[in-house]
N, C-alpha and C positions, 0 to 999 in steps of 0.2 A: 505494500502499499506505501509505504514511506519509500524516497529515493537516499534520504540522508537525515540523519538526526535529528531533531529540534530541542533544541534547550529552550526552555521557559522558566524562567524568572516569575516567582511567585511572592509577594509581599505582602503586609500589613503590621500594623502597630499590635502588638500582645494581644490579646483577648478578643481578636475579630473572628476564632473560628480559623485562620487558614492552615493549621495542620490536619485543623479537619478536614476541608472542602478539599485539599490536594488527597488523605486518605482516598476517600470516597472517589474521588475524580479517578486514583490508582483501582481500583477498584470497579468501575464503572468500565475504563476502559481493556479490563481483563476481559469483561464478557464480550466482550466485542473480537475479544484475540489480537487484541494491540500490546505486547511488551513493553512497559515502561521504568520508571527508575527514579527515584525520592535521593535528591542530595539532600541534606539538611545542615544549609553552611554553618553555623553554628559549631552544630557535633564535630563536624571535617576542622576544622579553626580546635577545638576542643584536643581531640587527637594531639596532633602537633604543641599544644602549651603544654599537655600531660609531662610532656618531658622538660619544661621547666620547672613542673610542680602544680600547677592550676587541677584543683580535684574536679570544677564541675561549669556548666555553662555561663550560671551568673557569677563566676570571680574571673570568666572573660573581662567582666567592662572595668575590674580594677586594674588592668594593666595598663601601662603606658599607652598612649597615639600612636609612637615607634612600633610597638611589641606589637599592638591587633594590628597595622599594615601589613608587618612582617607575615602575622597567621595568615590573613587575610589574602593576598598574592598566594600565600601556600596552597591554601584550601582551594582558589579558584583555579591552579594551576591542574589539582588531581583532580576537578571537576570538569577541567574542559577537555581531558581526557579519555571520557568515559564512550562507550557507545552501547544505545539503547535507541528505538524509535524514537522514545521520547523520554528528556532527562528533565524535571523537574525540579528546581530549585527553592527550596525551602530559606528563605531569609527574610532580615529589616533593610528596609530605608534607613534607616538610621538605628543607631542605639544612643539610647540616654546618657552620658559621662558626668564625672564631677564639669568638664571642660564645658560641658553645655553634650550636644548633639554631634556624633561623629557618622559620616556617612558610612552605608553598609554596604554602597554601589559606587563608589566613586571610579574615576576615569581609569585604572590601570584595571580593575574588577573588573568592569563590566568590558575592560576593549580583549582582556583573558578570555571571557567566559565567553563574549561575542553572542549574546541571546536572540532569538527569533521574535520573541516575546515577550516583555513584562505585564504581568498579572495583579493589579491592586484588591487586594478584598477588603474592604469594609463592613461595618457592621451599624448600628446605633448604641448614641453613647451607654448610654444604661444595661445597654445587653453588654458590651465591653467589660463596662465593670463589673457587671455582676456572673462574667465569663470568668473574670481573672480573680474572684473573691472565691469561688468554688475550685480554681484550681492548684492543690496545694501540692503538683511536683514542679514549679520552680517561684523562684522568691520574684515577684511582681513588685514596681510601686506602686500604693495605692496614690490615685490620681482622681482630683473630682472631674466633674461634669466638663467642666470649663479647659482643665488640663486636657482633655480626652478629645475634645472640642480642636486645641489646639495642635494635636499632635496629627489628628486626621486630616485636618489643611494642612500640614507641615509634608505629611508625606503626601499629599495629592502632588505637590511644591517639588519634593526629592523628585517624585513621578516621572513629571514632567520633562527634568534637569537629566536624567535618565536615558528618557528619550532622542533628546537630540545629544546627547554624547555615542550611546549605542546606535542612534538609526532604526534601532527596534519600535515597532508598534505596539502601542500604551493600549491595557483595556481598564477600567474600573467595573467590579460587580461588587453587589449587596449580599452579605450572609447573612442572616435573618434566620431568626430560633427558625421561625416554619417552614422555612423558604429554601432547603439546602437543597432538595433537588434540581430546583429552577435556575441552584448557582452553581452546580453540574453541569447543565445542557447548558448553558450560555456559554460558560468555559469551554464544551467540548465543541460545539458549532463554530468559537473562535478560532480554535485548533486547523477547523478544517475536517472532523472526524468525522464521515457517515456511520448510521446504522445499518 
């Protein structure tokens, strides 16, 4: 069906349900006999960071910007060498650190990954807060509705910048609590996958 691998970056702020959406997308593609692979960018970075004593993904934010950049480049190089019909990169457009907001997809990372498409997953601010509160697997920042709205807007700005830098088409999808099936169909259609 596909002549070459397609690398799709899927981004969103913590709590939009990005990882859940990607998991359901992979399941759906499997029903169509389409092989795909998920690379969680932070996990690939963590594999390298463990060599310097970092124990979990939330600790990555405590590293210096220089160390984080080095880990990003290493992770991007590993991911760009994967071979599957679809490679989905689960990552963030930015990471909140003590200095401010650190870009998750700066020029050199986008250049290395050379994405075919970048998809931003969003959700209602109230749903994001609810999801963050019930996720005990990660240490999340407690943010107000206004702070969530600020991060959603920052994500849109970074998405636009990423499109300009990479030349990849961008798409925004909503992942509301009761509508994940439509979110999956919207993404699948944008990938050019037919039933």
